[in-house]
N, C-alpha and C positions, 0 to 999 in steps of 0.2 A: 412475415414482414416484421421488421424490428419497430418497436415503439419509439417515437421521437423523444429524446431525452428531455425536451423542454416541458413535457407534461409533469415531470417531477418538480418543477419550479412552482406549480400552482398552489399545492398545500401550504408550503412555507410562506408564500406571498399572502395567502389568506390569513394565516396565522399572524403575520406582521401587519395586517390592516391595509396592504397595498392593493388588495382586490376586494372591493365592496359591492360591485355589481357584475352581472354575468359578462358584460361587454369588456370589463377590465381584464378578463382572462387573456384577450387577444393583444395585450401590451407585451405578453411574455411568450406566447406561442402564435405564430400566424394562423389566421382563420383558414387559409388554404390548406394547411396541414390537417387541421381538424376536420374540415369539410371532406377532404379525401378519406380520412381515416373512418368517417362516419358513412362514406359512400353518398354523400349529398353534393349536388351541383353547387359550385362556389356562389353563383348569383342567388340561388334559393337560400343557401346558408347565411348570405348577407342580410337577406330579407328576414330570416328567422331571428337573427341577432337584434334587428330593429324592432321586431314584434315578437317577443319571447313567448307570448301566449299561444303562438302557432306551433311551437315545438311538440314533438311527440315524446311521451315519457320514455319510451324505449331507447330514443336517441339520447336523452339527458342521462339515462341510466348507464348506457355504454360510455358516454363521455366521463361520467364520474369513475367508472372503472379505469379508463385510460389514465385518469389523474391520480388514481389510487385514493379516492376520498369517498365518503359515504354519500349516497344519493341525496339525503335530506340536506346536506351541506351545499351541494350544488343547487338544489331547488330553492334554497334560501337566497342565493345569489340571483336567481331568476325572479323570485318574488320581490326582492329589493329593487331590481332594475325596472320591473313592471310598475311598482308603486311610484318610483321616481319618474318614470315616463308619464304616468297618468297625472301626477302633480304638475309636471311641466306643461303638459297639454291644457291643464285647467288654467294656468297663469297666462297663456298666450291670449292676447286681445283678439277679438274678431275684427275682420276686415269690414270697414263701412261700406255701405252700398251707395 
């Protein structure tokens, strides 16, 4: 199976600062393509994008290989997204009873 050429966009977009969080990757390559390539159900993959802490490292390492980037670079995007998500959750006011 031939690799989707859009994977090649990721490294330059990261270098240009256009990808700062893991979910930003999917502005350049559809998540359905990535889910298929990883062998993950699309619904489950969408949940993983929203809760990156549930990803398995082996899947992130494979994804880094598809994008031809070093795994620590991809992991840094995951960590940035996780930190941003945690910060966002802390700012949400609780619903009053």
